[in-house]
N, C-alpha and C positions, 0 to 999 in steps of 0.2 A: 504493500500500500504506500510505503514511503516514496518509492520511485514514481508513483502515480499522483504525487502532489500532497499526500497526507503526512505532513512533517511531525505530527504527534504520534504516528504509528511506530511501534517498536516490535522487534522480534528477537527473542533471546538466542535464536540460532546464529545471530550475527556476532555474538561474543567470541573473542575479546575485542572486537572492533565495533562495538555498539555505543559505548560511552567512554569519555576520557576520565581522568582522575577527579575532575570536578563534577562528575555525573552529567555532563552535557552530552547530548546525543550527536553522534557523527551523522552528517548528511552529505552523501549517501553512506550508509553503514554496511559492514560486512567485509570479509577478507578480499573478495573480488574487487569491490570498489576501492578498497585501500591500496590495492596493487595496480591501480590505474596506470596504463602506459603513458609516460610523459616525456619521452624523447622528442626533440625537435629535429625534423629531417627536411632539408631544403635541397631540391634538385636544381643544378645550375648547368648552363651550357656556355661554351666559349664563343664570344662574338668579338671579332677583331682581337684586341689585346686585353679584353676584360671578361670577367665571368658575370653572366646575367641569370637571374632566377627564372626558372621555367614556371609559368603560371599554372598552378594546380588549385583544386578546391576540396574542401572538406564537406561540402554539401552533396547529398545523394549517396553517401557511403553506407548509411544505415538502412535497414529494412523499413519500408513504409508501414507495415503492420506493427512493428515495434513502436514506431513513433506515434501511431494512432491509439494503440490499445494497451501498451505497457508502460509508457513514460509520459509524464505530464508535469509541468511546472506548478508550483503552489499558487501562482497568480497568473491571470490572463495576460497581464502586461509583462512581456518577456525581456524588458530592458534591464541592463545590469543594476541600475539604481533600485528598481522595483523588486528585483530578485534579492538584492542585498538586504533590503528592509524586511522582506518576508522571512528569509532564513534567520536573520538576527532577532526578529520579534519572536520567532519560535524557539529561540534559545539553542539553536543547533550550531555546530562548528564543523570545519572541514576535516576530513580524515587525517590522521596523524602523519601519514607519509606523503600527503599532497603538498605541493609547493604553491598552488594557486587556489583561490576560493572558487566555489561552485559557480558563482555569478560572473567570474572573470576568466573563464576557460578559453574564450576566443575573443581576443581584442580586435581582430579585423572584422568580425561579423557579430554585432551586438545581439542579434536574434538567435545566435547559436550558442546559448549559454544555459546554465541550470541543468535540470534533468533531461532537457531536450538537446543537449550537446551531442552531436552525432558521434564524436570520438568516444564519449562515455557509453552511448547506446551500443556501439559496436563491441566495446570491451566487455560490457556486462552480459553479452550473449555468450554463455559458457561454452568453451570448446570441449569436444568429447574425448580428445586424445591429448597427451602431454605435448606433442609436437603439433603446432597449429599455426594458421595464418590469420591475420586480421587486416582488413582493408584500411589503408591509412589515408590515401589521397587519390583523386582522379585528375587526369590531365584535362585542362581546359582546351578544347579543340578549336583554336582560332589562329588566324595568321599562318605562319609557316608550320604550325603544329596541328593544322586542320585534319591531317590524316595520321597523326601520331608523331613520334619522335623521329626526326630525320636522321638516318644512319650516318650522314656525312659530318654531323656535329660531334664535338667532344663534350663529354658530360662528366660531372663530378657530384658527389653528395657532401653536403655540409651538415654534420650531425652534432647536435648538442646533447651530450651524454648525461641523462638524468636517471633513467631506469636501470638500476643496478641488478645484475644477474650473477655476479661472481659468488655471492654468499651461498647460492644453491646450485652452483655449477651449471647455470643455464647459458644459452647462447641466443644471439639475435642475428637476423639477416634481413636485408632489404631485397625484395623481389619485385622486378618490374615486368608486367605481363599485360597482354591484351585480354579483354573480357568479351563475353557474348551473352545471349539470353540465358545460357546455362551456367554463367559465372566464369571465373578465371580457371586457368589450367590447374587440374587436380589429379595427378597420376594415381593417388591412393584409390579413388573411386573406380578407375579403370581396372586396376589390378584386382580390387575386391570383386568386381563383376566377373572377371575372367576366372578367378579362383572358385567362386560360387558356381559359375556355369560349368566348370570342369567337374566339380563334385556332383552336381545334379546329373550330368551326362554319365558319369561313372556309376552312380546309383541306379540310373535307368537301365544301363547295360546289365547290371547285377540282377535287378528284378526281372528283366526280360529273360535272362538265362534260367532263373528259378521258375518262371512261368512255363517256359518251353520244356524244361526237364521234369518238373514235378506237377505242373498244372493239369487241369482236366478240361475237356471240351464242354461246350454249353449243353450238348445232348447228354453227356455223362452226369453233369450237375443236375439235370432235370430228372434223371432216373435214379438218383440217390434216395434210398429209403432207410428205415430204421435198422435193417439188417445189412445194409451195404457196407463193404469195407472201405476205409478211408483211402487206402492205397492198395491197388490190386497186385502190385509188385511185392 
């Protein structure tokens, strides 16, 4: 309920990331929210003798169903000032490992803050496996980038390291890929489908052999009576 705008709602399952030492409620609360990814990644390309930022957007990276039915700000006015007042009046504080306040997550887009911040929504969708991908940004397709990133350009990434993974022996990678209506490239699904398909084929062959070797015809099944033997062999 908290992520849907009810700042008075609490859930003891969020411990020990529910309250601070002063008994103030974290908003958002819970271990997943506390571990919110906060690295800053900027893609740049070389133009003449200088590096220029490639225009990307953080809009449209979250599922529309999540934005409509799972996340909602506590006030209709999504401006940073209104959000700050709502969260402070409710007596909530930011999670202990956050560097920014919930109402100040996106300085470039004032409407992309609070519980409706798309980076937060993407992060809060729990991954099923320990190795996972999260959509970070989308390329703004305009100008020379209308059809994607030109291969003739030189690119580099400028990363501000905030999200520490050394303490739990984790790793991070940046993957640039194209997307379709089915999403981005995901070899795991293809491998899983092939493995399951091979297992189903093998089971089908085994059952076919059992049926041909030990099965009965339809006529034999119709003639089975109380005194019939199960196997005439």
